[in-house]
Structure formats: structure tokens, C-alpha cells
N, C-alpha and C positions, 0 to 999 in steps of 0.2 A: 427539352433538356439542354442546359448550358453546356457548350462545347468545352472539353478539357477538364470538366469537373467529375472526378471519380471519388469513390469512398476513401481510397487511399490518400488522395490529395486533401480531402476534407479533414481526415483524421490528422494528417501531418500539420495542417494549418491550425487546427483546433488545439493541438499540443503547443504550437508556437504561441497562440493566444493565451493559453493557460499559463505558460511560463512567463509571459510578459505582464499579465494582468490578474491572474488568479481565478479561482473557481467561480466566484460571484460575478465576474465580468464575462464569463463564458456563456454567451447566448447565441441563438441561431442568427439573430439580427447582426450581432457584432461579428460573427464568423462570416456571414455573407458579405459584410462590408470589407473585411480583410481579403476575401476571395475576389472582391470587385464584381459581385453578382447580386441580383435581387434575391431576397430571402426565399421566395417561392421556388427558385431554382434548386435549392438544397433539399426541398421536400421530395424530390425524386429519389433521394438517397437516404435521408434521415427525416422522419416525420416530426420529431420534437427533440428537446434537449436530452430526454432520457435515452432515446435511441442513439444520440450522439455520444453520450457517456458510455453506453454499452459498447460502441465501436472503439472508443478510446481505451476502455478497460481491456477489451479483447486484444488490442494492439500491444498493450503493456504485458499482458499475460502470455502472448505469443513469444515475446522476448524471454520471459521467465522460463517457459517450457523449452525454448531453444538452449538456454544456458544450462538447464537441469539435464538436458539430454547428454551433456558432456560429463556429468557426474558419474564416475564408474560404479557399477554394481558390486556387491560383495561387502560393502561396509555395513556397519550396524544401522538399525533403524534410527537410532539417535543421531548418527552422522547424517543420514539421509534427511531427516526433518530439520536439522540445524543448517544443512546446505540450502534447503528450500527457503528457510526463514531469511538467511543472509542474501540470497539472490532476490527474493521478493522485496526486501527492504532496499537493496541497492537500486532496483528498477523504480520503485516509488520515489526515491530521493532524486532521481534524474529529472523529475518534473515538479514544479511548484504545485502544491496541493495534490501531489501524486497519489497519496493514499485516499484522499477524499473522493477522487473520481471513481474509485473501486467500490465504495460502499453502496450496496443496493443495486449493483449493475448485474446484467445477465450476459454471459459469454455467448457470442453469436457465431463463433467458428467451432464446428463440431470437432475438428482436429485438436483444438486446444483442450477441449473437455476430454477427448479420448486419451490425451497424453497423461491423464491421471491414472489410467489403467495399470501401467507397470509399477507405479508407486504403491497402489493398493495391493498389488501382487507381492511386492517386497515386504510390505508391512504385515500382511496376513501370513506370509511364510515364516515370520519371526515370532508368531504367537498371538498377534492381534486378531480379534474377530473382525469381520468386515465392518460392522457398526463402529467398533472401537477405532479401527484404522481411519474410517471416514471422520470420526470425531477428532482424532488426533490432528489430521490435516486441517480441519476447520478451526480447531483451537489455536494452532500455530498461526494460521492465516489471520484470525481475529486479533491475536497478540500483536502481530506485525503491523496490521492496519492501524490499530489503536496507538501503538508506540510511535509510528511515523506521523500520524496526524498530530499528536502532541508535540513531537520533535519539530515538525515543520512549522506549526503554529507558534511555538515559543521562539524559534529562530527568526521568523518573519516579524513577530511582534517586537522582539528585541531590536531588530534592525530599524524599525520605525520609531521605537521609544526605548532607548538604552536603559532608562531608569525603571522600566516596567517591572523587572524581576530583581531589583536591587535587594540583596539580602539585608543590608544595613537598614534600609527603609522598612523592610518587612518586619525586622526585629522591633523597631520602634513602634510600628503599627500594632503588633501583637501585644506589646506591653508586658506586664509581669504575669507569672503563672503559666507560662507556656515554654519552659526551657527546653523540653525534649523536642517540641515542634521546631523551635529555632535551631537546635543542634542538628536535627535531621535535615533541615533546609541547607545547612552549610556542608553537609555530607554529600549532597546530590552531585552526581557526576554524569552529566548528559553525554550522549554520544555512544560510541562503540562499546565502552566498558559497561555502561548501564544496560545496553541492549543485550550483550552477551550474558551478563549476570541474570537478568530477568528471563531471558530465553532458557537459561539453565534451570531456573525454578519451574518453568512450564514443562520442560523435558523430564525433570525429576518427578513431577507429579504424574506424568504419563507412565514413567517407569514403575512408580509405586502402584499405580492402578493395574499395570500389566502383571506385576508379580502377585 
């Protein structure tokens, strides 16, 4: 085993590599090179890229659970889920392709998974069945993951090619007979306002289902 190489160090450097080069460049070989070790040395800690992503996702979710632990109890279920969504988005946005590393991963720290217990308790205490409470958390998570993936992809693509999402160019490309589509494009407001509005739609749907 290479001296000085721990899972914590591997994850920290993997996140640096992710921030510098993005998800597609994140490989065990590239990570080993940045750590200045041979790739086999990493296999003592992570057997493949999927296990590496599991560790990275767990690191991010550990920060999410730490932040949520400071959210006071006693609020409404809607406030709780909104707080969760905002914290999750904030943590994903801290890293390039932050939401992409989460998709399909498995949390490897049982304490992170156990941190879901009080949230399920709070939701079921307000009238959700256990299944509905679990669905509510999953739906909010899926919304945030999808929103941030799109948010980050658009931001990174625009940085590389400022004309990529040109509305004027899109209007010309669409031609005649798509006036509502064009108008909707000009109404788009990326960022916090769009996030809050769409999160509200998700929460409204959960409220309607609960009632």
C-alpha cells in the first residue's frame, strides 16, 4: 500500500481533478497521476471508478447532512424539503459536474444514510405515509439532480461557446410558425429564480397529493 494514500486524500484529490477537468476526465489513471502513484496503489482503496464516485458522492452528502443538522425542527414539511433542496443544490454547485457524480452512486457511510431517519420521522408526523415520505425525498432529490445537471452543462457550454444558446440565432433557426416556442425561450430565467419557481411546483404537487 502506498504510504500517505488514504481514502480521504483520494477523494479530496478526485474532487480537485473533477473541478479542473470535469467528469469525463476523472479516471483512476488520471487520479493516480495527480497523486503521483501507480494506479494499482489506488486499488487498495477503490477498486474502480464507480467505487470512487461512491466515495465522492458520500463526501458531498456528508456535507449535506451536516448542513441539514443545523435546520431547526418545528417548521412545516414544506420548509424542511425546501431547505433540503437548497442545501443539496448548493453542495452540487460547489463542484464542476457536481450533480453528475451523484447519479447512480451508493452512499458508503451508514451514518449518512441514518441521517435520513429524523427527516422521515418529521414527514410522517405531518401526515405522510412512510412510502409517501420516502417518495417525497426521492422526488425532491431527482428534481435537484436534474436541475443542477442542466444548470451546470448550460453554464459550461456557454463558457466554451458563447453563441451556443443565442436566442436570436435560435429564433432564426426555428423559422416561422413557432412563435410561442420563441417567446418561451425569451422568458427563460436560469438560476435561483427558476430553481425556486420549479421547486415550488414540485412541493405544490406533494401538497396536493397529501391532501
